[in-house]
FIMIFI-818615 format. One line per 8 residues: number of its first residue (from 1); their letters; for each residue x, y, z of N, C-alpha, C, O, CB. Coordinates in Angstrom, 3 decimals. Atoms other than C-alpha are relative to their C-alpha. Glycine has a CB too. Example, Ala and Ser with C-alpha at 12.3 -4.5 7.8 and 13.67 -1.06 7.14 Angstrom:
REM residues 2
1 = as = 0.890/-1.190/0.000/12.300/-4.500/7.800/0.900/1.200/0.000/1.936/1.181/0.665/-0.992/0.027/1.246 ~ -0.820/-1.190/-0.060/13.670/-1.060/7.140/-0.770/1.090/0.730/-0.261/2.198/0.899/0.414/0.462/-1.415
***
This chain:
REM residues 56
1 = mrrkqpkg = 0.791/-1.174/-0.278/-67.473/32.703/2.458/-1.299/-0.064/-0.804/-1.284/-0.294/-2.014/0.793/1.285/-0.325 ~ 1.307/0.096/0.646/-71.166/32.743/1.677/-0.598/1.389/-0.148/-0.640/2.167/0.806/-0.951/-0.920/0.804 ~ 0.620/-1.300/0.256/-72.847/35.733/0.060/-1.509/-0.135/0.023/-2.061/-1.179/-0.323/0.466/0.578/-1.349 ~ 1.461/-0.028/0.056/-76.469/36.690/0.437/-0.441/0.464/-1.376/0.251/1.233/-2.043/-0.583/0.921/1.101 ~ 0.570/-0.431/1.271/-78.637/37.107/-2.618/-0.651/1.368/0.183/-1.106/1.692/1.280/-1.032/-1.038/-0.528 ~ 0.700/-1.286/-0.111/-80.037/40.568/-3.387/-1.483/-0.213/0.278/-2.068/-1.206/-0.154/0.183/0.827/-1.286 ~ 1.409/0.140/-0.364/-83.533/41.153/-2.019/-0.899/-0.067/-1.231/-1.881/-0.809/-1.233/-0.430/1.159/0.891 ~ 0.826/-0.018/1.202/-84.949/41.847/-5.473/0.014/-1.301/-0.781/-0.876/-1.545/-1.595/0.442/1.100/-0.886
9 = lyvlflte = -0.087/1.256/0.743/-83.845/38.450/-6.759/-1.159/-0.928/0.338/-1.654/-1.638/-0.538/1.326/-0.696/0.292 ~ 1.123/0.845/-0.394/-86.564/36.672/-4.780/-1.289/0.465/-0.688/-2.081/-0.353/-1.155/-0.173/0.015/1.536 ~ 1.182/-0.542/0.674/-89.233/38.983/-6.200/0.059/-0.317/-1.486/-0.951/-0.688/-2.083/-0.109/1.525/0.221 ~ -0.166/0.307/1.418/-87.839/38.502/-9.699/-0.281/-1.469/-0.281/-0.940/-1.799/-1.268/1.409/0.361/-0.461 ~ 0.234/1.432/0.183/-87.859/34.719/-9.305/-1.482/-0.329/0.089/-2.010/-1.045/-0.762/0.776/-0.806/1.040 ~ 1.426/0.302/-0.167/-91.444/34.605/-8.028/-0.831/0.573/-1.147/-1.794/-0.052/-1.590/-0.506/0.552/1.337 ~ 0.721/-0.597/1.123/-92.628/36.955/-10.775/0.168/-0.839/-1.262/-0.802/-1.089/-1.977/0.488/1.434/-0.249 ~ -0.257/0.815/1.181/-90.978/34.867/-13.491/-0.700/-1.355/0.103/-1.243/-1.849/-0.886/1.506/-0.196/-0.192
17 = mwerfgfy = 0.667/1.279/-0.187/-92.335/31.632/-12.014/-1.509/0.131/-0.230/-2.113/-0.712/-0.892/0.278/-0.544/1.407 ~ 1.429/-0.213/0.158/-95.876/33.031/-11.857/-0.356/0.268/-1.467/-1.386/-0.198/-1.953/-0.463/1.164/0.882 ~ 0.249/-0.301/1.412/-95.626/34.351/-15.437/0.046/-1.277/-0.836/-0.806/-1.471/-1.703/1.032/1.019/-0.526 ~ -0.090/1.250/0.754/-94.525/30.962/-16.786/-1.163/-0.929/0.330/-1.686/-1.610/-0.553/1.329/-0.702/0.290 ~ 1.144/0.813/-0.394/-97.236/29.189/-14.802/-1.252/0.454/-0.750/-1.996/-0.376/-1.273/-0.225/0.080/1.525 ~ 1.161/-0.526/0.722/-99.880/31.465/-16.328/0.084/-0.248/-1.492/-0.926/-0.547/-2.129/-0.144/1.477/0.254 ~ -0.196/0.209/1.435/-98.404/31.130/-19.823/-0.361/-1.427/-0.393/-1.134/-1.640/-1.328/1.454/0.307/-0.396 ~ 0.264/1.397/0.348/-98.477/27.335/-19.858/-1.417/-0.422/0.377/-1.984/-1.311/-0.258/1.009/-0.911/0.688
25 = tmfsmlvl = 1.388/0.287/-0.351/-101.857/27.246/-18.115/-0.932/0.470/-1.114/-1.864/-0.242/-1.485/-0.375/0.674/1.336 ~ 0.840/-0.514/1.079/-103.382/29.419/-20.839/0.148/-0.852/-1.266/-0.827/-1.061/-1.988/0.357/1.465/-0.301 ~ -0.176/0.857/1.167/-101.860/27.224/-23.539/-0.745/-1.320/0.164/-1.339/-1.813/-0.795/1.483/-0.263/-0.244 ~ 0.731/1.250/-0.197/-103.315/24.080/-21.990/-1.505/0.242/-0.058/-2.254/-0.619/-0.519/0.383/-0.644/1.342 ~ 1.421/-0.337/0.111/-106.684/25.816/-21.697/-0.395/0.191/-1.469/-1.522/-0.120/-1.852/-0.318/1.279/0.813 ~ 0.261/-0.143/1.436/-106.421/26.657/-25.417/-0.238/-1.361/-0.631/-1.164/-1.522/-1.426/1.171/0.713/-0.700 ~ 0.167/1.343/0.567/-106.004/22.976/-26.270/-1.330/-0.603/0.448/-2.036/-1.215/-0.354/1.173/-0.921/0.418 ~ 1.283/0.517/-0.476/-108.961/22.025/-24.073/-1.170/0.682/-0.704/-2.153/0.027/-1.050/-0.120/0.189/1.513
33 = ylthevgl = 1.052/-0.735/0.694/-111.082/24.739/-25.681/-0.136/-0.485/-1.441/-1.248/-0.685/-1.932/0.289/1.508/0.030 ~ 0.051/0.439/1.394/-110.140/23.627/-29.189/-0.582/-1.401/-0.134/-1.288/-1.682/-1.103/1.390/0.040/-0.612 ~ 0.499/1.364/0.124/-110.938/19.978/-28.496/-1.454/-0.125/0.435/-2.215/-0.869/-0.184/0.859/-0.941/0.814 ~ 1.345/0.179/-0.534/-114.142/20.383/-26.479/-1.033/0.950/-0.606/-2.149/0.535/-0.919/0.026/0.182/1.485 ~ 0.983/-0.978/0.462/-115.794/23.572/-27.713/-0.008/0.162/-1.516/-1.072/0.267/-2.126/0.267/1.335/0.646 ~ -0.090/-0.194/1.453/-114.547/23.949/-31.280/-0.209/-1.313/-0.733/-0.727/-1.328/-1.850/1.359/0.606/-0.385 ~ 0.217/1.302/0.602/-114.575/20.232/-31.994/1.154/-0.506/-0.837/0.969/-1.404/-1.659/-1.207/0.044/-0.829 ~ -1.161/0.500/0.726/-111.079/19.778/-33.369/0.489/-1.298/0.626/0.240/-1.573/1.799/1.126/1.048/-0.016
41 = gdadaall = -0.603/1.224/-0.526/-109.301/16.481/-33.008/1.251/0.316/0.795/1.741/1.446/0.784/0.329/-0.969/-1.135 ~ -1.196/-0.202/-0.813/-106.343/15.995/-30.713/1.202/0.414/-0.840/1.980/1.275/-0.431/0.324/-1.264/0.770 ~ -1.153/-0.310/0.852/-103.835/16.115/-33.566/-0.079/1.434/-0.524/0.928/2.142/-0.549/0.080/-0.990/-1.178 ~ 0.149/-1.370/0.506/-105.244/19.343/-35.010/0.195/1.031/1.112/0.810/2.074/0.890/-1.380/0.182/-0.644 ~ -0.188/-0.906/-1.130/-105.380/20.993/-31.579/1.474/0.084/0.380/1.971/1.162/0.707/-0.836/-0.460/1.205 ~ -1.431/-0.005/-0.313/-101.782/19.961/-30.927/0.787/0.761/-1.061/1.768/1.433/-0.745/0.530/-1.438/0.118 ~ -0.661/-0.748/1.074/-100.755/21.367/-34.302/-0.178/1.502/0.193/0.773/2.264/0.018/-0.553/-0.425/-1.370 ~ 0.226/-1.415/-0.274/-102.358/24.713/-33.480/0.763/0.457/1.235/1.298/1.565/1.260/-1.486/0.273/0.177
49 = ygtfasfa = -0.783/-0.299/-1.197/-100.758/24.629/-30.030/1.463/0.223/-0.359/2.079/1.189/0.092/-0.128/-1.137/1.027 ~ -1.395/-0.124/0.428/-97.353/24.095/-31.619/0.248/1.246/-0.817/1.293/1.883/-0.691/0.407/-1.205/-0.795 ~ -0.128/-1.200/0.815/-97.943/26.891/-34.094/0.018/1.252/0.881/0.884/2.113/0.727/-1.149/0.079/-1.020 ~ 0.028/-1.152/-0.899/-98.908/29.388/-31.397/1.237/0.051/0.888/1.780/1.130/1.124/-1.254/-0.036/0.861 ~ -1.180/0.031/-0.858/-96.045/28.273/-29.161/1.255/0.428/-0.759/2.120/1.099/-0.195/0.192/-1.398/0.581 ~ -1.182/-0.390/0.770/-93.504/28.712/-31.950/0.000/1.499/-0.279/1.066/2.112/-0.320/0.062/-0.780/-1.318 ~ 0.057/-1.439/0.216/-94.738/32.255/-32.639/0.220/0.772/1.303/0.750/1.883/1.288/-1.341/0.385/-0.616 ~ -0.173/-0.692/-1.292/-94.744/33.139/-28.943/1.431/-0.101/0.434/1.794/0.412/1.493/-0.928/-0.586/1.088
***
């Protein structure tokens, strides 16, 4: 016997997927900003990325 999923589950899934996509997109934009505009090296930008990610 196969059950149908609740209608709200699809909305919840799409909302969560979009939120995670935006979260990781903003983090990658942070690294690009730190390396290109601020002038940090790759290692320092990655260290700041890791710090922000651990607090988030």
